[in-house]
DRENPA-3360 file (N, C-alpha, C; in nm, 2 decimals, always signed):
BEGIN
1 = MVSMTTQS = +24.90/+13.51/+7.44/+25.01/+13.54/+7.37/+25.14/+13.58/+7.44 ~ +25.24/+13.59/+7.39/+25.37/+13.62/+7.44/+25.37/+13.77/+7.49 ~ +25.44/+13.79/+7.61/+25.45/+13.93/+7.66/+25.58/+13.96/+7.61 ~ +25.60/+14.07/+7.55/+25.71/+14.13/+7.49/+25.75/+14.25/+7.57 ~ +25.83/+14.24/+7.68/+25.88/+14.35/+7.75/+25.95/+14.46/+7.67 ~ +25.92/+14.58/+7.70/+25.99/+14.70/+7.62/+26.11/+14.74/+7.67 ~ +26.22/+14.65/+7.68/+26.36/+14.70/+7.73/+26.40/+14.78/+7.62 ~ +26.37/+14.74/+7.49/+26.43/+14.81/+7.38/+26.30/+14.87/+7.30;
9 = TDDAGWDV = +26.30/+15.00/+7.29/+26.18/+15.06/+7.23/+26.20/+15.08/+7.07 ~ +26.32/+15.05/+7.02/+26.35/+15.09/+6.88/+26.26/+14.98/+6.79 ~ +26.25/+15.01/+6.65/+26.19/+14.93/+6.58/+26.25/+14.79/+6.55 ~ +26.38/+14.79/+6.55/+26.46/+14.67/+6.53/+26.42/+14.55/+6.66 ~ +26.42/+14.62/+6.77/+26.38/+14.54/+6.88/+26.24/+14.47/+6.88 ~ +26.14/+14.55/+6.84/+26.00/+14.50/+6.82/+26.00/+14.39/+6.69 ~ +26.07/+14.41/+6.60/+26.09/+14.34/+6.48/+26.14/+14.19/+6.53 ~ +26.25/+14.20/+6.61/+26.31/+14.07/+6.65/+26.21/+13.98/+6.74;
17 = KRRITNLL = +26.15/+14.06/+6.84/+26.05/+13.99/+6.92/+25.93/+13.94/+6.85 ~ +25.88/+14.02/+6.73/+25.78/+13.98/+6.65/+25.82/+13.86/+6.58 ~ +25.93/+13.85/+6.53/+25.99/+13.72/+6.45/+25.98/+13.60/+6.54 ~ +26.04/+13.62/+6.66/+26.05/+13.51/+6.74/+25.92/+13.46/+6.78 ~ +25.82/+13.55/+6.80/+25.68/+13.50/+6.85/+25.61/+13.42/+6.72 ~ +25.64/+13.49/+6.61/+25.59/+13.42/+6.49/+25.63/+13.29/+6.46 ~ +25.76/+13.26/+6.49/+25.83/+13.13/+6.46/+25.77/+13.03/+6.57 ~ +25.74/+13.08/+6.69/+25.69/+12.99/+6.80/+25.54/+12.96/+6.75;
25 = CQRGMRTL = +25.45/+13.05/+6.73/+25.32/+13.03/+6.68/+25.32/+12.92/+6.58 ~ +25.39/+12.95/+6.47/+25.39/+12.84/+6.35/+25.42/+12.71/+6.41 ~ +25.50/+12.69/+6.51/+25.52/+12.55/+6.55/+25.44/+12.50/+6.66 ~ +25.32/+12.57/+6.68/+25.22/+12.53/+6.78/+25.25/+12.54/+6.91 ~ +25.34/+12.63/+6.95/+25.36/+12.64/+7.10/+25.25/+12.67/+7.18 ~ +25.20/+12.56/+7.25/+25.09/+12.57/+7.35/+25.10/+12.67/+7.46 ~ +25.21/+12.67/+7.53/+25.24/+12.74/+7.64/+25.32/+12.89/+7.60 ~ +25.27/+12.95/+7.50/+25.35/+13.06/+7.46/+25.32/+13.17/+7.53;
33 = RRVDIEFE = +25.20/+13.19/+7.59/+25.15/+13.29/+7.68/+25.21/+13.30/+7.80 ~ +25.29/+13.20/+7.85/+25.37/+13.21/+7.97/+25.52/+13.22/+7.95 ~ +25.56/+13.27/+7.82/+25.69/+13.30/+7.81/+25.71/+13.45/+7.77 ~ +25.81/+13.52/+7.85/+25.83/+13.66/+7.80/+25.95/+13.68/+7.72 ~ +25.96/+13.77/+7.64/+26.07/+13.79/+7.54/+26.12/+13.93/+7.57 ~ +26.25/+13.95/+7.61/+26.31/+14.08/+7.62/+26.40/+14.09/+7.52 ~ +26.44/+14.19/+7.45/+26.54/+14.22/+7.37/+26.60/+14.37/+7.39 ~ +26.74/+14.36/+7.40/+26.82/+14.47/+7.43/+26.96/+14.46/+7.36;
41 = RGTVTLRG = +26.98/+14.54/+7.26/+27.12/+14.55/+7.21/+27.16/+14.40/+7.16 ~ +27.10/+14.34/+7.08/+27.14/+14.21/+7.03/+27.12/+14.08/+7.12 ~ +27.07/+14.10/+7.25/+27.05/+14.01/+7.36/+26.90/+13.97/+7.37 ~ +26.86/+13.85/+7.35/+26.72/+13.81/+7.37/+26.73/+13.73/+7.51 ~ +26.64/+13.77/+7.60/+26.62/+13.70/+7.72/+26.49/+13.63/+7.72 ~ +26.47/+13.50/+7.74/+26.35/+13.44/+7.75/+26.32/+13.39/+7.90 ~ +26.22/+13.43/+7.96/+26.17/+13.41/+8.09/+26.03/+13.34/+8.08 ~ +25.99/+13.26/+8.17/+25.87/+13.20/+8.19/+25.87/+13.05/+8.22;
49 = TVGSYYER = +25.76/+12.99/+8.21/+25.76/+12.84/+8.22/+25.68/+12.78/+8.11 ~ +25.73/+12.66/+8.08/+25.66/+12.58/+7.98/+25.64/+12.44/+8.03 ~ +25.59/+12.36/+7.95/+25.54/+12.22/+8.01/+25.63/+12.10/+7.98 ~ +25.73/+12.14/+7.91/+25.83/+12.01/+7.87/+25.96/+12.06/+7.82 ~ +26.05/+12.00/+7.83/+26.18/+12.02/+7.77/+26.18/+12.04/+7.63 ~ +26.11/+11.97/+7.56/+26.08/+11.99/+7.42/+26.04/+12.14/+7.39 ~ +25.95/+12.20/+7.45/+25.91/+12.34/+7.45/+26.00/+12.43/+7.47 ~ +26.09/+12.40/+7.57/+26.20/+12.50/+7.60/+26.30/+12.49/+7.50;
57 = QLCLACSQ = +26.33/+12.38/+7.45/+26.44/+12.38/+7.34/+26.39/+12.44/+7.21 ~ +26.24/+12.44/+7.18/+26.17/+12.49/+7.08/+26.19/+12.65/+7.09 ~ +26.18/+12.71/+7.20/+26.18/+12.85/+7.23/+26.34/+12.89/+7.19 ~ +26.42/+12.80/+7.24/+26.57/+12.85/+7.22/+26.61/+12.85/+7.09 ~ +26.57/+12.73/+7.01/+26.61/+12.72/+6.88/+26.54/+12.82/+6.79 ~ +26.43/+12.86/+6.81/+26.35/+12.96/+6.72/+26.44/+13.09/+6.75 ~ +26.46/+13.13/+6.87/+26.52/+13.25/+6.91/+26.67/+13.28/+6.84 ~ +26.73/+13.17/+6.84/+26.87/+13.17/+6.78/+26.88/+13.20/+6.64;
65 = HVPGVYKL = +26.78/+13.15/+6.58/+26.77/+13.17/+6.42/+26.71/+13.31/+6.36 ~ +26.69/+13.39/+6.45/+26.64/+13.52/+6.41/+26.75/+13.62/+6.40 ~ +26.74/+13.68/+6.27/+26.85/+13.79/+6.24/+26.84/+13.90/+6.36 ~ +26.97/+13.94/+6.39/+26.97/+14.04/+6.50/+27.01/+13.99/+6.63 ~ +26.98/+13.85/+6.65/+27.00/+13.79/+6.79/+27.15/+13.75/+6.79 ~ +27.22/+13.80/+6.89/+27.37/+13.76/+6.89/+27.39/+13.69/+7.03 ~ +27.31/+13.71/+7.12/+27.33/+13.65/+7.25/+27.19/+13.61/+7.30 ~ +27.18/+13.49/+7.37/+27.06/+13.44/+7.41/+27.06/+13.40/+7.56;
73 = VDEIKVEW = +26.98/+13.46/+7.64/+26.99/+13.43/+7.78/+26.86/+13.35/+7.83 ~ +26.87/+13.23/+7.87/+26.77/+13.13/+7.88/+26.73/+13.14/+8.04 ~ +26.62/+13.18/+8.06/+26.56/+13.18/+8.20/+26.42/+13.10/+8.21 ~ +26.41/+13.02/+8.12/+26.28/+12.94/+8.10/+26.29/+12.81/+8.19 ~ +26.19/+12.79/+8.28/+26.17/+12.68/+8.35/+26.07/+12.58/+8.31 ~ +26.10/+12.44/+8.33/+25.99/+12.34/+8.28/+25.91/+12.31/+8.42 ~ +25.79/+12.31/+8.41/+25.68/+12.28/+8.51/+25.62/+12.15/+8.45 ~ +25.64/+12.04/+8.51/+25.58/+11.91/+8.47/+25.42/+11.92/+8.53;
81 = PDNSTDTT = +25.33/+11.87/+8.45/+25.20/+11.86/+8.49/+25.19/+11.80/+8.62 ~ +25.08/+11.84/+8.70/+25.06/+11.77/+8.83/+24.99/+11.63/+8.81 ~ +25.05/+11.54/+8.87/+25.01/+11.40/+8.86/+24.95/+11.35/+8.99 ~ +24.92/+11.45/+9.08/+24.87/+11.41/+9.22/+24.72/+11.36/+9.22 ~ +24.65/+11.36/+9.10/+24.53/+11.30/+9.09/+24.52/+11.15/+9.06 ~ +24.63/+11.10/+9.06/+24.64/+10.95/+9.03/+24.55/+10.88/+9.14 ~ +24.47/+10.79/+9.09/+24.38/+10.71/+9.19/+24.41/+10.58/+9.21 ~ +24.53/+10.54/+9.15/+24.57/+10.39/+9.13/+24.63/+10.37/+9.27;
89 = ATA = +24.59/+10.25/+9.35/+24.62/+10.23/+9.47/+24.71/+10.09/+9.47 ~ +24.81/+10.09/+9.54/+24.90/+9.97/+9.54/+24.86/+9.89/+9.67 ~ +24.86/+9.75/+9.65/+24.82/+9.68/+9.75/+24.94/+9.61/+9.85;
% end
């Protein structure tokens, strides 16, 4: 599951983080456990890694549509799956 860093300990901060997490879970976000959500004074910071640009955009879009989010800081990195196990040889 998502790590929700407690930069903001007020109820509104936890509510914003919970709403973002719920939106991402509803959309089947597979790499959600590798994304950290921080909320402080209207600013959401997303950190971590995802497996595709689609998942990154999904995180950003879901976060932007939550009431109480006025600024979004994107620190998400995309890590492509390792294809080093390709056994195809070229002659």
